C-alpha positions, 0 to 999 in steps of 0.5 A, spaced: 090 865 798 095 863 804 098 858 799 100 863 794 102 868 799 107 863 802 109 861 795 110 869 794 114 870 800 119 863 799 121 866 792 122 873 795 128 876 797 132 883 799 139 884 796 140 890 801 135 888 807 139 892 812 137 898 810 130 897 814 134 899 820 133 906 817 126 906 817 125 910 824 130 915 821 125 921 820 122 920 826 128 920 830 131 927 827 124 930 828 124 928 835 132 930 836 133 936 832 131 942 835 123 945 834 123 951 829 122 957 832 115 961 831 115 967 827 113 974 831 108 978 828 110 984 824 105 989 828 104 989 835 096 989 837 095 984 843 088 984 842 088 982 835 093 977 837 088 974 842 082 973 837 087 970 832 089 965 837 082 963 840 078 963 833 078 956 830 083 956 824 083 950 818 090 946 818 091 949 825 095 944 829 097 943 836 105 942 839 104 935 839 101 934 832 106 939 829 111 933 831 108 928 827 110 926 820 104 927 815 102 920 813 103 920 806 110 923 807 111 917 811 109 912 806 113 916 801 119 914 806 117 907 807 116 906 799 123 909 798 126 905 803 123 898 800 125 900 793 132 901 796 132 894 799 132 892 792 126 886 793 128 881 787 123 875 785 127 868 784 125 863 780 126 856 781 133 853 780 134 852 773 139 846 772 145 847 766 151 843 764 158 845 765 163 842 761 170 842 764 174 840 758 177 845 754 179 844 746 183 847 742 183 846 733 189 847 729 188 848 722 193 848 717 192 854 712 198 853 707 198 854 700 197 846 699 191 846 702 188 850 696 189 843 692 182 841 689 182 833 691 176 833 696 169 831 695 162 834 697 157 830 695 159 830 687 163 836 687 170 837 688 173 842 692 179 845 695 182 842 702 180 847 706 173 848 704 172 840 705 175 842 713 170 847 714 165 843 712 167 837 717 169 841 723 163 846 723 159 840 725 164 837 730 164 844 733 157 844 734 157 837 737 161 840 743 156 843 746 158 845 753 166 845 751 170 851 751 173 852 744 179 855 741 182 856 733 189 857 732 191 857 724 197 856 721 202 857 715 208 860 715 206 863 722 201 861 727 196 865 730 190 865 735 184 866 730 179 864 736 180 864 744 177 859 748 170 861 749 163 857 750 160 861 744 161 855 739 157 859 734 163 865 734 168 859 733 165 856 727 164 863 724 171 865 725 173 858 722 169 860 716 172 867 714 179 863 714 183 863 707 188 859 704 195 863 705 193 868 710 198 865 715 203 865 709 204 859 704 209 854 708 207 850 714 209 851 722 207 845 725 211 847 731 209 854 732 201 852 732 203 847 737 206 852 741 201 857 741 195 852 742 200 850 748 201 857 751 193 859 751 191 852 754 196 853 760 192 859 761 187 856 764 186 851 770 183 845 766 187 839 767 184 835 761 186 840 755 185 837 748 189 840 742 187 837 735 192 839 729 190 838 722 195 838 717 197 836 710 204 837 709 211 837 713 214 842 718 217 848 713 217 854 717 217 857 724 221 857 730 220 851 734 220 844 731 214 839 732 218 834 736 220 840 741 214 843 742 210 836 743 215 835 749 213 841 752 206 839 751 207 832 754 210 836 760 204 840 761 199 834 760 196 837 753 194 831 749 194 832 742 190 828 736 194 829 729 190 828 723 194 827 716 189 830 711 190 829 703 189 825 697 193 819 697 192 818 690 198 820 685 193 822 680 191 829 682 185 832 679 188 839 679 193 842 674 201 840 673 202 846 678 198 843 683 201 836 683 208 838 683 207 843 689 203 837 692 208 833 691 213 837 694 209 838 700 209 831 702 206 829 709 211 828 715 207 822 717 212 819 722 213 826 726 205 827 726 205 820 729 210 821 734 207 827 736 200 824 738 203 818 741 208 822 746 202 826 749 197 821 749 193 822 743 191 818 736 194 819 729 189 819 724 190 819 716 184 822 712 185 821 704 177 824 703 172 828 706 168 822 709 174 819 712 175 826 715 168 826 718 169 819 721 175 821 724 172 827 727 166 823 730 171 818 733 175 823 737 168 826 739 167 819 742 174 819 745 173 826 748 166 825 751 164 832 754 165 831 761 159 835 764 158 838 771 151 839 773 150 846 776 144 850 777 142 857 777 136 861 779 133 867 775 131 873 778 127 879 777 128 886 780 121 889 783 124 895 786 120 899 781 114 897 785 115 901 791 118 906 787 112 907 783 108 907 790 112 912 793 111 917 787 104 916 787 104 918 794 108 924 793 103 926 788 097 926 793 101 929 798 103 935 794 096 935 792 093 935 799 098 941 801 096 945 795 088 944 795 085 949 799 083 948 806 076 947 808 074 951 814 070 948 819 064 951 821 064 956 826 
């Protein structure tokens, strides 16, 4: 029993303990405020007044008793005060791992990504579908990291800001569609947008993973200029060239001609990675892309800082409920007819 009480006291705390200083406030007001004046009788009958004063009366109080606060009313005040002090019950420390890494994913949504030259199982799918299939698993593995998503075509824009809610990032990736940002490829703008949002944080080990199947054909900033800005800011960029190396396309003649016009600028992607301290990869099929993201996952091992937190449970409703009960009892006591003492 004693051990239980000790354990209870160790886990109990008060958020506003200073309110205990108000405990004696009603008694101080009772003593400091002037007493209530007695009302005079409407009729002047001294003999009746003497008989009334000498007769025993139910509920009659002496002057000393009149200055006292009724016990139930005092209990109501103390319980309200305890509730206002906000008692809380703290559970044991719960450890959790917080990552110190921010990671941005930049995915190409240009028209060439609709070419169906990738396989998932035995089915041929377009390049974007293959990317979604691989990247969603990569996102799920990065528990503890903050991740964001930038998509680009003719323009680049932020699809998902940096967040620990990886399920939301996966959902927003799944909602992307080919051509939603235009059919051209603005690699430089994608790097610039990613850098802008990564610089808004205080992290010094931010990473950008940029995937494209083409060369820079749009945008206001060239990829090399954007990479120089990223290098100056300490942003590491891993670049992935994604596309089918086999010239025997499995799509239509129009798709083949379009894909040949969108040759990947391998040298630029390699330069971007080398200048920013990242790695350059080439993926010609879905399995290779899976292997690349697995390699990046190993290169960018999630850095965890072990922290802890304590769950708390508010307990103010217990004294508040007690105050309500005592107030009811006090009201019943005042309303209930007094029993006269025998003469």
